[in-house]
C-alpha positions in Angstrom: 62.0 103.4 39.9 65.7 103.2 40.8 66.2 106.9 40.2 63.1 107.7 42.3 64.4 105.7 45.2 67.9 107.3 44.9 66.3 110.8 45.0 64.2 109.9 48.1 67.4 108.6 49.8 69.4 111.7 48.9 66.7 114.1 50.0 66.3 112.2 53.3 70.0 112.3 53.9 70.1 116.0 53.2 67.2 116.6 55.5 68.8 114.6 58.3 72.0 116.6 57.9 70.1 119.8 58.2 68.3 118.6 61.3 71.5 117.5 63.0 73.1 120.9 62.3 70.1 122.7 63.9 70.4 120.5 67.0 74.1 121.1 67.6 75.1 123.9 69.9 78.0 126.2 69.6 80.9 125.9 72.0 82.9 128.7 73.4 86.1 129.4 71.6 88.6 131.1 74.0 91.8 132.7 72.8 94.7 133.4 75.1 97.5 135.7 74.0 100.7 136.7 75.8 102.2 140.1 74.9 105.9 139.7 75.9 106.7 143.4 75.4 104.0 144.4 78.0 104.3 141.2 80.1 100.5 140.9 79.8 98.1 138.1 79.0 94.8 138.7 77.3 92.0 136.1 77.4 89.1 136.6 75.0 85.9 134.8 74.0 86.3 134.8 70.2 83.5 137.0 68.7 80.1 135.3 68.7 77.2 136.5 66.6 74.3 136.9 68.9 71.9 138.4 66.3 71.4 138.9 62.6 69.4 141.7 61.0 67.1 143.4 63.4 65.8 146.9 63.0 68.6 149.1 61.6 71.2 146.6 62.8 72.6 144.1 60.3 74.4 142.0 63.0 75.6 142.1 66.6 78.6 140.2 68.0 79.9 139.9 71.5 83.5 139.3 72.6 84.2 139.7 76.3 87.9 139.7 77.4 90.1 140.4 80.3 93.8 140.8 80.9 96.3 140.3 83.7 100.0 141.0 84.3 102.4 138.1 83.6 101.6 134.6 82.4 99.7 133.2 85.3 96.3 134.3 86.7 96.7 135.0 90.4 93.2 136.5 91.1 89.9 136.9 89.4 89.9 140.0 87.3 88.1 143.0 88.8 87.0 144.3 85.3 85.8 142.4 82.2 85.9 144.4 79.0 82.7 143.4 77.3 83.1 144.2 73.6 80.1 144.4 71.3 80.4 144.9 67.5 77.6 146.1 65.4 77.1 146.5 61.7 74.6 149.3 60.8 73.4 150.8 57.5 75.4 154.1 57.3 72.2 156.1 56.6 70.7 154.9 59.9 73.8 155.2 62.1 72.9 157.0 65.4 75.4 159.4 66.9 73.9 158.9 70.3 73.9 155.1 70.6 72.5 154.1 74.0 73.1 150.6 75.2 71.5 148.9 78.2 72.3 145.4 79.6 69.1 143.8 80.9 69.8 141.0 83.4 66.7 139.1 84.5 64.6 142.2 83.8 66.9 144.7 85.6 68.6 147.4 83.5 72.3 147.8 84.0 74.1 150.9 82.6 77.9 150.7 82.0 80.4 153.2 80.7 82.0 152.4 77.4 84.5 153.4 74.7 83.4 153.2 71.1 84.8 153.7 67.7 83.5 153.3 64.1 84.8 150.9 61.5 84.2 151.9 57.9 82.9 149.3 55.6 83.1 146.2 57.8 81.4 144.2 55.0 83.2 144.5 51.6 81.0 145.9 48.9 78.4 147.4 51.3 78.1 151.0 52.4 77.6 150.0 56.0 79.4 151.1 59.2 80.6 148.9 62.0 80.9 150.0 65.5 82.9 148.6 68.4 81.8 149.3 71.9 83.8 148.2 74.9 82.0 148.3 78.3 84.0 148.3 81.5 82.0 145.6 83.4 82.7 144.7 87.1 83.4 141.1 87.6 80.3 140.8 89.9 78.1 142.0 87.1 79.5 139.5 84.7 78.9 136.7 87.2 75.2 137.9 87.5 74.9 137.6 83.7 76.1 134.0 83.8 73.6 133.1 86.6 70.7 134.9 84.9 67.7 133.2 83.5 67.4 135.9 80.8 69.9 138.3 79.5 69.5 140.8 76.6 71.1 143.9 75.2 69.0 147.0 74.3 70.4 149.3 71.6 68.4 152.5 71.0 65.1 150.6 71.9 66.0 147.5 69.8 66.2 144.5 72.1 68.6 141.6 71.4 67.9 138.6 73.5 71.0 136.4 74.3 70.0 132.8 73.8 70.8 129.9 76.1 73.6 128.6 73.9 75.3 132.0 74.0 74.7 132.3 77.8 76.5 129.0 78.2 79.5 130.4 76.3 79.6 133.3 78.8 79.5 130.7 81.6 82.3 128.7 80.0 84.3 131.9 79.7 83.8 132.7 83.4 85.7 129.5 84.2 88.7 131.0 82.6 88.6 133.8 85.2 88.8 131.5 88.2 92.2 131.0 89.8 91.8 127.3 90.2 91.9 127.1 86.4 95.2 129.0 86.3 97.0 126.1 84.5 95.2 127.3 81.4 97.4 130.4 81.5 100.8 128.7 81.6 102.3 129.3 78.2 104.9 127.1 76.5 107.5 129.9 77.0 106.9 129.6 80.8 107.5 125.9 80.7 110.8 126.3 78.7 109.4 124.8 75.5 
């Protein structure tokens, strides 16, 4: 009887832990780097996985970033570099990848740079691809105010959930001049 009660308690505790983990939301992790040789600061939302396997895609991550001269933000950036990283089965890799941003049902097309990454997952014959879209600040703000936001890759739609939209909203705060204290680095303070 004692062993039975112990097993029931352990399984209840394990179930409770799983439920708590499912209820927690991710928070935005923002990384600020100062490049002294270029006198430039880069602020990036650390890569967030917004989708697992879907269609020919094994995963999709987003990592928007922006940069500015010096160590202190003086004005909101005009352009946000919206980076997307995919992992695709090498046999299914498309040479004409077409990406559309869908903001509250409206399709937005942006220019991009892209490059392949061989074997992003050790032991797998997959290919990774990095795409960096030059996004106007106003478009980024529209995304953060949107009720729905998704990315469409070659006809495969990746909805961005509310938790990930909140991360994009949190990242927007880093672009606002009133938050410029965030960008003062220890070097600037003489530490």
